[in-house]
C-alpha positions in Angstrom: -23.2 30.3 10.7 -21.0 32.3 8.5 -17.4 32.9 8.5 -16.7 36.4 7.1 -13.9 38.7 5.5 -14.2 40.8 8.8 -13.4 38.0 10.8 -10.0 38.0 9.2 -9.6 41.2 8.7 -10.0 41.7 12.7 -6.3 40.3 13.2 -5.0 42.6 10.0 -3.4 45.0 12.4 0.4 46.2 13.1 -0.1 46.8 16.9 -1.3 44.3 19.5 0.1 45.1 23.0 -2.2 47.4 24.9 1.0 49.9 26.1 1.5 51.0 22.2 -2.1 50.9 21.3 -2.7 53.7 24.3 0.7 55.4 22.8 -0.7 55.8 19.5 -4.7 56.1 19.8 -7.2 57.9 22.0 -9.0 55.9 24.5 -12.1 55.9 23.0 -10.8 53.9 19.6 -9.2 51.1 21.9 -12.7 50.9 23.3 -13.9 50.3 19.9 -11.3 47.7 19.1 -11.9 46.1 22.4 -15.5 45.8 22.0 -15.0 44.5 18.0 -12.7 41.9 19.4 -15.0 40.6 22.1 -18.0 40.5 19.7 -16.2 38.6 17.5 -14.5 36.1 20.1 -18.4 35.4 21.4 -18.9 34.3 17.6 -15.5 32.5 17.6 -17.1 30.6 20.9 -20.3 29.8 19.7 -18.7 28.3 16.8 -16.6 25.9 18.7 -19.4 24.9 21.0 -22.1 24.5 18.1 -19.3 22.4 16.3 -18.1 20.0 19.6 -22.1 19.3 19.9 -22.3 18.3 16.7 -19.2 15.6 17.1 -20.2 12.1 18.0 -20.5 11.0 21.4 -17.8 8.9 21.7 -15.3 11.5 21.2 -15.9 12.6 24.6 -15.3 16.4 23.3 -18.4 18.4 24.3 -16.1 21.1 25.9 -13.4 22.7 23.6 -10.9 24.8 25.4 -11.4 28.4 24.0 -8.6 30.5 24.3 -9.2 34.1 25.6 -9.5 36.9 23.0 -6.5 38.7 25.1 -3.5 37.6 27.2 -4.1 40.2 29.6 -1.3 42.6 28.1 -1.8 41.6 24.2 -4.5 41.6 21.6 -4.6 38.0 20.2 -3.0 37.6 16.9 -5.5 34.7 16.2 -8.5 32.9 17.7 -7.5 29.3 19.0 -9.5 26.7 20.4 -8.3 22.8 21.4 -10.3 19.9 21.3 -9.3 16.8 23.5 -11.3 14.1 24.7 -12.3 14.0 27.9 -10.1 10.7 28.9 -7.1 12.7 27.1 -7.0 16.1 28.7 -3.8 15.6 29.6 -2.0 14.9 26.6 0.1 17.2 24.5 -1.7 15.9 21.3 -5.0 17.8 20.4 -7.3 18.7 17.7 -7.4 22.4 17.0 -8.9 25.3 15.4 -7.4 28.7 14.4 -8.4 31.7 12.7 -5.9 34.6 11.7 -5.8 37.3 9.2 -4.8 35.2 6.5 -6.5 31.6 7.1 -9.2 29.4 9.0 -7.5 26.0 9.9 -8.8 22.8 11.7 -5.8 20.6 12.6 -3.7 18.5 14.6 -0.8 19.7 16.9 1.4 18.6 19.5 1.2 21.1 22.4 4.6 22.4 23.0 3.9 25.2 25.5 3.9 23.8 29.2 4.3 20.0 27.4 6.3 19.1 30.4 3.3 19.1 32.3 1.6 17.2 29.9 2.0 13.4 28.8 2.9 12.1 24.8 6.4 12.3 23.8 7.4 14.0 20.4 8.8 11.1 19.3 5.7 9.0 19.7 3.8 12.2 17.9 6.1 11.9 15.0 5.4 8.5 14.2 2.5 9.7 12.7 4.4 10.9 9.9 4.2 7.1 8.8 0.3 6.9 9.0 -0.9 9.9 6.4 -0.3 7.7 3.2 -3.3 5.5 4.6 -5.0 8.3 6.3 -5.1 10.4 2.7 -6.5 8.0 1.1 -9.8 8.7 3.1 -10.1 12.1 2.5 -10.1 15.4 -0.2 -6.0 15.0 0.1 -6.3 18.4 -2.1 -7.8 20.5 0.9 -5.0 19.1 3.5 -1.5 21.1 4.7 1.2 20.1 6.3 4.0 22.3 8.1 6.4 21.9 10.3 5.5 23.1 14.2 7.9 25.9 14.2 7.0 27.4 10.9 5.5 30.9 11.3 1.5 30.1 10.9 1.0 33.1 8.2 3.9 30.7 5.9 2.3 29.5 3.3 2.1 26.0 4.4 3.5 22.4 1.9 -0.1 21.1 0.5 0.0 17.6 1.6 -0.5 15.8 -1.7 3.1 17.2 -2.7 4.6 16.0 0.7 3.3 12.2 0.0 4.4 12.3 -3.8 7.8 13.7 -3.0 10.4 11.6 -1.1 13.1 14.1 -1.3 10.6 16.8 0.1 9.6 14.6 3.0 13.2 14.2 3.7 13.9 18.2 3.6 10.4 18.4 5.7 11.9 16.2 8.6 15.4 18.4 8.5 13.0 21.4 9.2 11.2 19.8 12.2 14.3 19.6 13.9 13.7 18.2 17.1 9.9 19.2 17.1 7.0 18.3 15.9 4.5 18.8 12.6 0.8 19.8 12.5 -1.5 18.7 9.1 -4.8 20.1 8.5 -7.4 21.8 6.3 -6.9 25.4 5.5 -9.5 27.7 4.1 -8.0 31.0 2.7 -9.5 34.8 3.5 -10.9 35.0 -0.5 -14.8 35.2 0.6 -17.2 34.6 2.8 -17.5 31.0 4.1 -20.7 29.6 4.8 -21.6 26.4 6.9 -18.3 27.2 9.1 -19.7 25.0 11.5 -20.2 22.0 9.2 -16.9 22.5 7.5 -15.3 22.9 11.0 -17.2 19.7 12.4 -16.4 17.3 8.8 -12.7 18.3 9.4 -12.3 17.5 12.9 -14.0 14.0 12.2 -11.9 13.3 9.0 -8.5 14.1 11.4 -9.8 12.1 14.2 -8.4 8.9 13.3 -4.9 10.2 13.7 -5.5 11.9 17.1 -7.0 8.5 18.0 -4.2 6.4 17.2 -1.9 8.0 19.6 -4.4 6.6 22.4 -3.4 3.6 24.3 -6.5 1.7 22.5 -6.2 3.4 18.9 -4.9 2.5 15.4 -5.5 3.6 11.7 
């Protein structure tokens, strides 16, 4: 499966709300936009299901949660999918995959939305910062980035290598985090078509899994 420039361009628009779209465009054009979203979302869903099927059975991640292409009132500004182990579906920490108009990212995150309904604290999650140096020795660190959860997803994120090499940047980073968390992941940018995207996604999730696993009751880096 290939990720194309057109997949990124789907989200490169000024208006996402159906109310505003109806005010600016004829019904036929709105239906055309909706049809394109549906087609590309089906491809997105297929990507996640193919990826999940390739993950080790021990991960127990055969059923990723693929977010819909609309929330009812708006088109999404990105496609998103969460991966949680079957025995950890009620935890805030998850692995995730996201596509927006700028980049495709596979990352580890703490889901703050409705976090009070799930298990796992901000403080516990942020202890992972202490594990990143050791973990990074087993991946291609130049392909990874780290950013505060509050940072806009379209902002240029900090390369992980720069973060780990500079104590001052680490201090400033923690200040920017405030009372929230961080996200860390591998990014692919909208520069050209990306071949074998299922393989890339599977590989990145496998690389990030030790961090995710370390937060389980039986995990360690």
